[in-house]
C-alpha positions as CSV (number, residue, x, y, z in Angstrom):
1,X,95.8,-12.3,20.6
2,X,95.2,-12.3,16.8
3,X,96.3,-15.2,14.7
4,X,99.0,-14.1,12.3
5,X,100.0,-16.5,9.5
6,X,103.8,-17.1,9.7
7,X,105.2,-19.3,6.9
8,X,108.0,-19.7,4.4
9,X,106.9,-16.7,2.3
10,X,107.5,-14.4,5.2
11,X,111.2,-15.2,5.3
12,X,113.2,-12.9,3.1
13,X,116.9,-12.6,2.2
14,X,118.2,-9.2,1.4
15,X,121.2,-8.6,-0.8
16,X,123.9,-6.2,0.5
17,X,122.5,-3.0,-1.0
18,X,118.9,-3.7,0.1
19,X,120.0,-4.3,3.7
20,X,122.1,-1.1,3.8
21,X,119.3,1.0,2.2
22,X,116.7,-0.6,4.5
23,X,118.7,0.0,7.7
24,X,121.2,2.8,6.9
25,X,121.4,3.7,10.6
26,X,123.3,0.5,11.3
27,X,126.1,1.7,8.9
28,X,126.2,5.4,9.1
29,X,124.3,6.4,12.3
30,X,121.6,9.0,12.0
31,X,120.7,10.4,8.6
32,X,120.0,14.1,9.2
33,X,120.2,16.9,6.6
34,X,123.7,18.1,7.2
35,X,122.9,20.6,10.1
36,X,124.8,18.4,12.6
37,X,128.4,17.3,12.5
38,X,127.4,13.6,13.0
39,X,124.8,13.5,10.2
40,X,125.2,10.7,7.7
41,X,126.4,12.7,4.8
42,X,129.6,13.5,6.7
43,X,130.0,9.8,7.6
44,X,129.9,9.0,3.8
45,X,132.8,11.4,3.3
46,X,134.7,9.8,6.2
47,X,134.3,6.3,4.9
48,X,136.0,7.2,1.6
49,X,138.7,9.3,3.1
50,X,139.6,6.6,5.7
51,X,140.8,4.4,2.8
52,X,142.9,7.2,1.4
53,X,144.4,7.8,4.9
54,X,145.3,4.1,5.2
55,X,147.3,4.4,1.9
56,X,149.2,7.4,3.3
57,X,149.9,5.6,6.6
58,X,151.3,2.7,4.5
59,X,153.7,5.2,2.8
60,X,151.8,5.7,-0.5
61,X,150.7,9.1,-1.6
62,X,151.3,12.4,0.1
63,X,148.2,14.2,-0.9
64,X,144.4,13.8,-0.9
65,X,142.2,16.0,-3.0
66,X,138.6,16.7,-1.7
67,X,136.2,18.8,-3.8
68,X,132.6,19.4,-3.0
69,X,130.3,21.2,-5.4
70,X,126.7,21.5,-4.2
71,X,125.8,17.9,-3.5
72,X,128.6,16.2,-5.3
73,X,131.7,14.9,-3.5
74,X,134.9,14.1,-5.4
75,X,137.8,12.4,-3.4
76,X,141.1,11.5,-5.0
77,X,144.1,9.9,-3.4
78,X,147.5,9.1,-4.8
79,X,148.1,5.8,-3.2
80,X,148.5,2.4,-4.9
81,X,145.0,2.3,-6.3
82,X,142.6,-0.6,-5.9
83,X,143.8,-3.7,-7.9
84,X,142.0,-3.3,-11.2
85,X,140.4,-6.7,-11.3
86,X,138.8,-6.1,-7.9
87,X,137.5,-2.6,-8.3
88,X,133.8,-3.6,-8.7
89,X,134.0,-6.1,-5.9
90,X,135.6,-3.7,-3.4
91,X,132.7,-1.2,-3.7
92,X,129.8,-3.6,-4.2
93,X,130.5,-6.9,-2.4
94,X,130.1,-6.7,1.4
95,X,133.0,-7.9,3.6
96,X,135.4,-7.5,0.7
97,X,138.7,-5.7,1.2
98,X,142.4,-5.9,1.4
99,X,142.9,-5.4,5.1
100,X,141.8,-8.7,6.6
101,X,145.1,-10.6,6.4
102,X,147.7,-7.8,6.3
103,X,149.5,-7.1,9.6
104,X,150.3,-3.6,8.3
105,X,146.6,-2.7,8.3
106,X,146.0,-3.9,11.9
107,X,146.0,-0.3,13.1
108,X,143.5,0.8,10.5
109,X,139.9,1.8,11.3
110,X,138.4,0.3,8.1
111,X,138.7,-3.4,8.8
112,X,135.2,-4.8,8.1
113,X,134.9,-4.2,4.4
114,X,131.7,-2.1,4.7
115,X,132.5,1.5,4.3
116,X,132.6,2.3,0.5
117,X,129.8,-0.3,0.0
118,X,127.6,1.8,2.2
119,X,128.5,5.0,0.4
120,X,127.7,3.2,-2.9
121,X,124.3,1.8,-1.8
122,X,123.3,5.2,-0.3
123,X,124.2,7.3,-3.4
124,X,122.1,8.4,-6.3
125,X,125.3,8.3,-8.3
126,X,128.6,6.6,-7.4
127,X,131.7,6.4,-9.6
128,X,135.0,4.7,-8.7
129,X,138.2,4.9,-10.7
130,X,141.4,3.1,-9.9
131,X,144.7,3.8,-11.6
132,X,147.7,1.5,-11.4
133,X,150.9,1.6,-13.5
134,X,149.4,3.5,-16.5
135,X,146.1,1.6,-16.6
136,X,142.7,2.7,-15.3
137,X,139.5,0.9,-14.3
138,X,136.2,2.8,-14.0
139,X,132.8,1.6,-12.7
140,X,129.6,3.6,-12.2
141,X,126.6,2.8,-10.0
142,X,123.2,4.1,-9.1
143,X,122.0,3.2,-5.6
144,X,124.3,0.3,-5.5
145,X,123.3,-1.1,-8.9
146,X,126.1,-1.1,-11.5
147,X,125.2,0.9,-14.6
148,X,128.5,1.1,-16.4
149,X,131.4,-1.4,-16.1
150,X,134.1,0.2,-18.2
151,X,136.9,-1.8,-19.6
152,X,140.5,-1.3,-18.4
153,X,142.1,1.4,-20.4
154,X,145.5,3.1,-20.7
155,X,145.9,6.5,-18.9
156,X,148.5,9.1,-18.1
157,X,147.1,9.8,-14.7
158,X,149.1,9.0,-11.5
159,X,148.4,6.0,-9.4
160,X,145.6,6.2,-6.9
161,X,141.8,5.9,-6.3
162,X,139.1,8.4,-7.1
163,X,135.5,8.2,-5.7
164,X,132.7,10.6,-6.8
165,X,129.3,10.3,-5.2
166,X,126.0,12.1,-4.8
167,X,124.0,11.1,-1.7
168,X,120.6,9.6,-2.3
169,X,118.0,12.4,-2.0
170,X,115.3,9.9,-1.1
171,X,117.2,9.0,2.0
172,X,119.1,12.3,2.8
173,X,116.2,14.6,2.3
174,X,117.0,18.3,1.7
175,X,120.6,17.7,2.7
176,X,123.4,20.2,2.3
177,X,127.1,20.0,3.1
178,X,128.4,22.7,5.4
179,X,131.9,23.5,4.3
180,X,133.0,24.5,7.9
181,X,132.0,21.0,9.1
182,X,133.8,19.3,6.3
183,X,136.9,21.5,6.8
184,X,137.1,20.7,10.5
185,X,136.7,17.0,9.7
186,X,139.6,17.2,7.2
187,X,141.8,19.2,9.6
188,X,141.6,16.3,12.1
189,X,143.0,14.0,9.4
190,X,145.8,16.5,8.8
191,X,146.7,16.8,12.5
192,X,146.8,13.0,12.9
193,X,148.9,12.5,9.9
194,X,151.7,15.1,10.1
195,X,153.0,15.9,6.6
196,X,149.9,14.8,4.7
197,X,148.6,17.5,2.4
198,X,144.8,17.8,1.9
199,X,143.5,20.0,-0.9
200,X,140.0,21.0,0.0
201,X,138.3,23.0,-2.7
202,X,141.6,24.7,-3.4
203,X,142.6,25.3,0.2
204,X,145.6,23.4,1.5
205,X,145.4,21.8,4.9
206,X,148.7,20.5,6.4
207,X,150.1,20.1,9.9
208,X,153.8,19.7,10.9
209,X,153.4,19.2,14.7
210,X,150.3,16.9,15.0
211,X,148.2,17.4,18.1
212,X,150.2,20.4,19.2
213,X,148.9,22.2,16.1
214,X,145.4,20.9,16.8
215,X,145.2,22.2,20.3
216,X,146.9,25.5,19.3
217,X,144.3,26.0,16.7
218,X,141.4,25.0,18.9
219,X,142.4,27.3,21.7
220,X,144.1,30.0,19.6
221,X,146.8,29.8,22.2
222,X,144.8,32.3,24.3
223,X,143.5,32.1,27.9
224,X,145.7,29.0,28.7
225,X,147.2,28.8,32.1
226,X,150.4,27.4,30.8
227,X,152.0,26.5,27.4
228,X,150.6,23.3,25.8
229,X,152.3,20.2,26.9
230,X,153.1,17.9,23.9
231,X,154.1,14.3,24.6
232,X,154.3,11.4,22.1
233,X,155.7,7.9,21.7
234,X,155.0,5.0,19.5
235,X,151.2,4.4,19.3
236,X,150.3,7.4,21.5
237,X,150.3,11.2,21.3
238,X,149.0,13.7,23.9
239,X,148.7,17.5,23.9
240,X,147.1,19.2,27.0
241,X,146.8,22.4,29.0
242,X,144.3,24.1,31.4
243,X,142.3,27.2,30.6
244,X,139.8,29.5,32.4
245,X,136.7,27.9,30.8
246,X,134.1,25.8,32.6
247,X,133.9,22.1,31.8
248,X,136.4,19.7,30.3
249,X,137.4,19.8,26.6
250,X,138.7,16.7,24.8
251,X,139.6,15.7,21.3
252,X,140.1,12.0,21.2
253,X,141.2,9.7,18.3
254,X,141.9,6.0,17.7
255,X,143.8,5.0,14.5
256,X,142.9,8.4,13.0
257,X,139.2,8.1,13.8
258,X,137.7,11.0,15.7
259,X,136.0,9.2,18.7
260,X,133.6,12.0,19.5
261,X,131.9,9.8,22.2
262,X,135.3,8.9,23.8
263,X,135.6,5.4,25.1
264,X,138.1,3.3,27.0
265,X,141.1,5.3,25.7
266,X,139.8,8.6,26.9
267,X,138.7,7.1,30.3
268,X,142.2,5.7,30.6
269,X,143.7,9.1,29.9
270,X,141.6,10.9,32.5
271,X,142.4,8.2,35.1
272,X,146.1,8.3,34.3
273,X,146.3,12.1,34.3
274,X,144.7,12.3,37.8
275,X,147.0,9.6,39.3
276,X,150.1,11.2,37.7
277,X,149.4,14.7,39.0
278,X,148.4,13.4,42.5
279,X,151.7,11.5,42.7
280,X,153.8,14.4,41.4
281,X,152.5,16.9,43.9
282,X,152.1,14.2,46.6
283,X,148.6,15.6,47.3
284,X,145.2,14.0,47.3
285,X,143.7,16.5,44.9
286,X,140.1,15.8,44.1
287,X,139.7,14.3,40.6
288,X,137.2,17.0,39.7
289,X,139.6,19.8,40.5
290,X,142.4,18.2,38.4
291,X,140.1,17.8,35.4
292,X,138.3,21.1,35.7
293,X,139.1,23.4,32.8
294,X,141.4,20.8,31.1
295,X,141.8,20.9,27.4
296,X,143.4,17.9,25.8
297,X,143.9,16.0,22.6
298,X,144.6,12.2,22.8
299,X,145.5,9.9,19.9
300,X,146.0,6.2,20.3
301,X,146.9,3.4,17.8
302,X,145.3,0.1,18.6
303,X,145.5,-3.2,16.8
304,X,142.2,-4.4,15.5
305,X,140.1,-1.9,17.4
306,X,136.5,-2.7,18.5
307,X,134.1,0.2,18.3
308,X,130.6,0.3,19.8
309,X,129.0,1.0,16.4
310,X,129.8,1.1,12.7
311,X,130.2,4.9,12.9
312,X,133.2,4.3,15.2
313,X,132.6,7.3,17.5
314,X,133.3,5.4,20.8
315,X,136.0,2.8,21.4
316,X,135.0,-0.4,23.2
317,X,138.4,-2.2,23.1
318,X,140.1,-2.7,26.4
319,X,143.4,-4.0,25.1
320,X,146.0,-2.5,22.7
321,X,145.7,-5.6,20.6
322,X,145.5,-9.4,20.8
323,X,148.1,-10.5,23.4
324,X,149.1,-6.9,24.2
325,X,148.8,-4.8,27.4
326,X,145.5,-3.2,28.4
327,X,144.8,0.3,27.2
328,X,144.5,1.4,30.8
329,X,148.0,0.1,31.6
330,X,149.6,1.4,28.4
331,X,148.3,5.0,28.9
332,X,149.1,5.0,32.6
333,X,152.7,3.9,32.0
334,X,153.1,6.5,29.3
335,X,151.8,9.5,31.4
336,X,153.5,8.4,34.6
337,X,156.8,8.6,32.8
338,X,156.5,11.3,30.2
339,X,154.3,13.8,32.0
340,X,156.1,13.3,35.3
341,X,159.5,13.9,33.6
342,X,158.1,17.0,31.9
343,X,156.8,18.6,35.1
344,X,160.1,18.0,36.8
345,X,162.0,19.6,33.9
346,X,159.6,22.7,33.8
347,X,158.8,23.8,37.3
348,X,157.1,27.0,36.0
349,X,154.5,24.8,34.3
350,X,154.1,22.6,37.3
351,X,153.5,25.7,39.5
352,X,150.9,27.1,37.1
353,X,149.1,23.8,36.9
354,X,148.9,23.5,40.7
355,X,147.6,27.1,40.9
356,X,144.8,26.2,38.5
357,X,143.9,23.1,40.5
358,X,143.7,25.0,43.7
359,X,141.5,27.7,42.1
360,X,139.1,24.9,40.9
361,X,139.1,23.5,44.4
362,X,138.1,26.9,45.9
363,X,135.3,27.4,43.3
364,X,134.0,23.9,43.9
365,X,133.8,24.2,47.6
366,X,132.2,27.7,47.3
367,X,129.2,26.2,45.4
368,X,129.1,22.9,47.2
369,X,126.9,24.4,50.0
370,X,124.3,25.7,47.6
371,X,124.1,22.7,45.2
372,X,121.8,20.6,47.4
373,X,119.6,23.6,48.1
374,X,119.4,24.3,44.3
375,X,118.4,20.7,43.5
376,X,115.7,20.8,46.2
377,X,114.5,24.0,44.7
378,X,114.2,22.4,41.3
379,X,112.2,19.5,42.8
380,X,109.9,21.8,44.7
381,X,109.3,23.8,41.5
382,X,107.7,20.5,40.1
383,X,109.8,21.1,37.0
384,X,108.5,18.2,35.0
385,X,104.9,19.5,35.2
386,X,105.2,23.3,35.2
387,X,108.4,24.0,33.3
388,X,109.3,20.9,31.3
389,X,106.9,19.0,29.1
390,X,109.1,15.9,28.5
391,X,109.0,13.5,25.7
392,X,107.6,10.0,26.1
393,X,111.0,8.4,25.4
394,X,112.3,9.9,28.7
395,X,109.0,9.6,30.6
396,X,108.9,5.8,29.9
397,X,112.5,5.2,30.7
398,X,115.3,6.6,32.9
399,X,117.0,9.2,30.5
400,X,120.4,7.9,31.6
401,X,119.6,4.4,30.5
402,X,118.2,5.4,27.0
403,X,120.5,3.9,24.4
404,X,122.6,6.2,22.2
405,X,120.6,5.6,19.0
406,X,117.3,6.7,20.6
407,X,119.0,9.6,22.4
408,X,120.1,11.0,19.1
409,X,116.5,11.4,18.1
410,X,115.6,13.6,21.1
411,X,115.1,17.4,21.0
412,X,114.1,20.0,23.5
413,X,112.7,23.4,22.5
414,X,113.5,26.3,24.9
415,X,110.7,28.8,24.6
416,X,109.6,32.0,26.3
417,X,106.0,32.5,27.4
418,X,102.9,30.3,27.7
419,X,101.5,31.0,24.2
420,X,104.7,29.9,22.4
421,X,105.3,26.9,24.5
422,X,101.6,25.9,24.1
423,X,101.8,26.0,20.3
424,X,104.9,23.9,20.2
425,X,103.6,21.5,22.8
426,X,100.5,20.8,20.8
427,X,102.4,20.4,17.5
428,X,105.5,18.4,18.7
429,X,106.3,14.8,18.2
430,X,105.5,13.7,21.8
431,X,107.7,10.6,21.5
432,X,111.0,12.5,21.0
433,X,110.4,16.2,21.4
434,X,110.2,18.1,24.7
435,X,109.4,21.7,25.6
436,X,111.0,23.8,28.3
437,X,109.2,27.1,29.1
438,X,111.1,30.2,30.3
439,X,109.5,32.8,32.5
440,X,110.6,36.2,31.3
441,X,114.1,37.1,30.2
442,X,117.0,35.0,31.6
443,X,119.8,36.7,33.6
444,X,122.7,38.1,31.7
445,X,125.4,35.9,33.3
446,X,128.4,37.2,31.4
447,X,131.4,37.4,33.6
448,X,129.7,35.7,36.6
449,X,130.8,32.5,38.3
450,X,128.9,29.3,38.3
451,X,127.5,30.0,41.7
452,X,125.0,32.4,40.1
453,X,123.5,29.5,38.1
454,X,122.5,27.7,41.3
455,X,121.2,30.9,42.9
456,X,119.1,32.0,39.9
457,X,115.9,30.0,39.7
458,X,115.4,30.0,35.9
459,X,119.0,29.1,35.1
460,X,119.1,26.5,37.8
461,X,115.9,24.9,36.5
462,X,117.2,24.9,32.9
463,X,120.4,23.1,33.8
464,X,118.4,20.7,35.9
465,X,116.0,20.0,33.1
466,X,118.9,19.3,30.7
467,X,120.8,17.3,33.4
468,X,124.1,19.1,32.8
469,X,124.9,20.2,36.3
470,X,128.0,18.0,36.3
471,X,128.8,18.3,32.6
472,X,127.2,17.2,29.3
473,X,127.9,13.5,29.7
474,X,124.3,13.0,31.0
475,X,122.7,15.5,28.6
476,X,119.1,14.4,28.2
477,X,118.5,15.6,24.6
478,X,120.7,15.4,21.6
479,X,119.5,18.7,20.2
480,X,118.9,21.7,22.4
481,X,116.9,24.2,20.3
482,X,116.4,27.9,21.2
483,X,112.9,28.8,20.0
484,X,112.2,32.5,20.5
485,X,110.1,35.1,18.6
486,X,111.7,36.8,15.6
487,X,111.5,40.3,17.2
488,X,113.8,42.4,19.4
489,X,112.7,40.7,22.6
490,X,113.1,37.3,21.1
491,X,116.6,38.1,19.8
492,X,117.6,39.4,23.2
493,X,116.4,36.2,24.9
494,X,118.3,34.2,22.3
495,X,121.5,36.2,23.0
496,X,121.1,35.7,26.8
497,X,120.7,32.0,26.4
498,X,123.7,31.8,24.1
499,X,125.7,33.6,26.7
500,X,124.6,31.2,29.4
501,X,125.6,28.1,27.4
502,X,128.9,29.6,26.2
503,X,129.8,30.8,29.6
504,X,129.1,27.7,31.6
505,X,128.5,24.8,29.2
506,X,130.7,25.5,26.1
507,X,131.0,21.7,25.5
508,X,127.3,21.8,24.6
509,X,128.2,24.0,21.7
510,X,131.5,22.4,20.7
511,X,129.8,19.0,20.4
512,X,127.1,20.3,18.1
513,X,124.1,20.1,20.4
514,X,122.9,23.7,20.3
515,X,120.6,25.1,17.6
516,X,118.4,28.1,16.7
517,X,114.9,27.3,15.4
518,X,114.1,29.2,12.2
519,X,110.4,29.9,11.8
520,X,108.5,31.7,9.1
521,X,107.9,35.4,9.3
522,X,105.1,35.6,6.8
523,X,102.2,33.5,5.5
524,X,101.2,34.4,1.9
525,X,98.1,32.7,0.5
526,X,95.1,32.8,-1.7
527,X,92.3,30.3,-1.9
528,X,94.4,27.6,-3.7
529,X,98.0,27.9,-2.4
530,X,99.8,28.9,0.8
531,X,103.4,29.9,1.1
532,X,105.4,30.2,4.4
533,X,108.2,32.8,4.0
534,X,111.3,33.1,6.1
535,X,112.4,36.5,4.7
536,X,111.2,39.6,2.9
537,X,112.7,38.3,-0.3
538,X,110.7,35.0,0.0
539,X,107.6,37.0,0.7
540,X,107.9,39.1,-2.5
541,X,108.6,35.9,-4.5
542,X,105.4,34.3,-3.1
543,X,103.3,37.4,-3.9
544,X,104.6,37.3,-7.4
545,X,103.7,33.6,-7.8
546,X,100.2,34.4,-6.7
547,X,100.1,37.3,-9.2
548,X,99.8,40.0,-6.5
549,X,96.5,38.8,-5.2
550,X,97.3,37.4,-1.8
551,X,96.5,37.6,1.9
552,X,99.6,38.4,3.8
553,X,100.1,37.6,7.5
554,X,103.1,38.7,9.5
555,X,103.7,36.3,12.4
556,X,104.8,38.6,15.3
557,X,105.4,35.7,17.7
558,X,105.5,31.9,17.9
559,X,102.2,32.0,19.8
560,X,100.5,33.4,16.7
561,X,101.3,30.3,14.6
562,X,98.6,27.7,15.1
563,X,99.6,24.2,16.2
564,X,98.4,22.8,12.9
565,X,100.8,25.1,11.0
566,X,103.6,24.7,13.6
567,X,103.7,20.9,13.1
568,X,105.2,21.5,9.6
569,X,108.0,23.7,11.0
570,X,109.3,21.4,13.8
571,X,109.0,18.0,12.3
572,X,110.2,16.8,8.9
573,X,110.6,20.3,7.5
574,X,112.3,21.7,10.5
575,X,114.8,24.5,9.8
576,X,117.6,24.5,12.4
577,X,120.6,26.8,12.4
578,X,123.5,25.2,14.3
579,X,125.4,27.3,16.7
580,X,129.0,26.7,15.6
581,X,132.3,27.7,17.2
582,X,134.9,28.2,14.5
583,X,138.4,26.9,14.9
584,X,139.7,30.3,15.7
585,X,136.9,31.4,18.0
586,X,137.9,32.4,21.5
587,X,134.8,32.3,23.7
588,X,136.0,34.9,26.2
589,X,136.7,37.3,23.4
590,X,133.3,36.8,21.7
591,X,131.4,37.2,24.9
592,X,133.3,40.3,25.9
593,X,132.6,41.8,22.5
594,X,128.8,41.1,22.4
595,X,128.0,41.1,26.1
596,X,130.6,43.3,27.7
597,X,130.4,47.1,28.1
598,X,129.3,49.0,25.0
599,X,132.2,49.9,22.8
600,X,132.6,52.0,19.7
601,X,133.6,48.9,17.8
602,X,130.4,47.1,18.5
603,X,128.4,50.2,17.6
604,X,130.2,50.4,14.3
605,X,129.5,46.7,13.7
606,X,125.8,47.1,14.3
607,X,125.5,50.2,12.0
608,X,127.6,48.6,9.3
609,X,125.7,45.4,9.2
610,X,122.3,47.0,9.3
611,X,123.3,49.2,6.3
612,X,124.5,46.2,4.4
613,X,121.2,44.4,5.0
614,X,119.2,47.4,3.9
615,X,121.4,47.8,0.8
616,X,121.0,44.1,-0.1
617,X,117.2,44.3,0.4
618,X,117.0,47.4,-1.8
619,X,119.0,45.7,-4.5
620,X,116.9,42.5,-4.5
621,X,113.6,44.4,-4.4
622,X,114.8,47.1,-6.8
623,X,113.4,49.8,-4.4
624,X,114.9,52.9,-3.1
625,X,115.3,53.3,0.7
626,X,116.1,56.8,2.0
627,X,119.3,57.3,4.0
628,X,119.0,57.0,7.7
629,X,120.8,58.8,10.4
630,X,123.3,56.6,12.4
631,X,121.3,57.3,15.6
632,X,118.1,56.0,13.9
633,X,120.0,52.9,12.7
634,X,121.2,52.0,16.2
């Protein structure tokens, strides 16, 4: 063992902003570039809005304005405003806030005085303005360092607090805000605070019926087996139904915080739901059959909640508050009374619910006999050697015991063919990136039951590699990336894989785990410079930069890109396109449109979009493209 000098000069004390900037993951989770819903730039928005929501809950201010222009975020509430003499302290002194001693704030999520300080420390530019009774206080910062401490001045503006920030580009590299992600985030605030008006870039978001509106919007009120059940009482609200989809679909919240990882409150809801339904029907239904195809939203208000991380995505509290009942008992008592009463009053809903449970039971028993055979088949296929080149993080540890922070760094690329998988395997980060190789085109599983997944070797091996046979709770990788060639066959494989995941594992998509790998189509270079181009337009721009004298290579497949080049495309500079289900997307409808029988509507869609792309290309390149017959276009 080498002798390392360890003395007083090695002990270092960091100030608040240095510690946040050195360990941002402790405060906002993973960084990311904005392509995932849980990337840090969205946590920054959340931390500021949480304070505005607390003001609304306290009865101050009925509107919150959110404006995002490129990389700048502007959030304005109309609450009481930060006390003017403490504006600088509240955004730059750790563990400073107004919620420590106030009983009224006990059901808030922002209790530790860290949120806006983290936003300040992680922003290239940060400005806060507080307005109270005709006076305003403004302070400006750069990466946590105050640059302008304005004097208190008179103003005609209404009371409230405004925060403007630009995330630090040295930390959030090549970041971009996706408006659909932000809007979904803001809708959740609207649903959980009925009557609150949120103005997002000029669009008004408001809800009158809380979680009923949330579930109605998420499901579009289609393909539900019975009308949404909406129950609420002090400190708890529930909306639920059953659909025809595979898997369970939950939206859970604590004190207005979207707990995407669930926690004790969601576990309590599932347990209470199973017990209540078993007791109502006086039948020992299997838990899996009761929860199969459920879609539910659960909101709980807890005093002084304890979360498992600063990002507050999973509740760790077991009690409703100091000296109060357990969350398990509270939720159980609520459902055993409210849901039981509702089912007795609406026998038609009870009948539809029982029918859905019995259907799930039949489907489960149908595939029970082939599940063991399918698992044995996966083992005999020696999947971890022939199909899956796993990452060291999982090879060194049991994937189910890997902590959440490390799991978030893992990625699996799904490729087709040995050449493509070989290039990615040689170029990948072996610590966190895995590669699964398909053999040929996967089965078009649209409209089939889950039984086909176990009977089809490729689909069975894929679900086994991801460890999602029983749902996505044990998903081995945070990002599942479809990496196929940018040609007709590659697009077809991509579509078949999308169909597989949407049909049988929609939660994988809803929870932001599925992505498409974007790889360059062209390499344009001369002896001094090389450009990798992802479109015809980028290719023409690169040729112009090289003054027309360039060697141009068209990559026909992933296997043609050398591992040395591929390394740049799947590591720091990776381009991923997230697969997103919009609020009004109905999976059954979209699969029927794209994967069902050919229809005139789909033919018109293909022809129309192809013509638009050709027209746009012609306009950008200033070239004339002759008219094509519709048959040629198709």
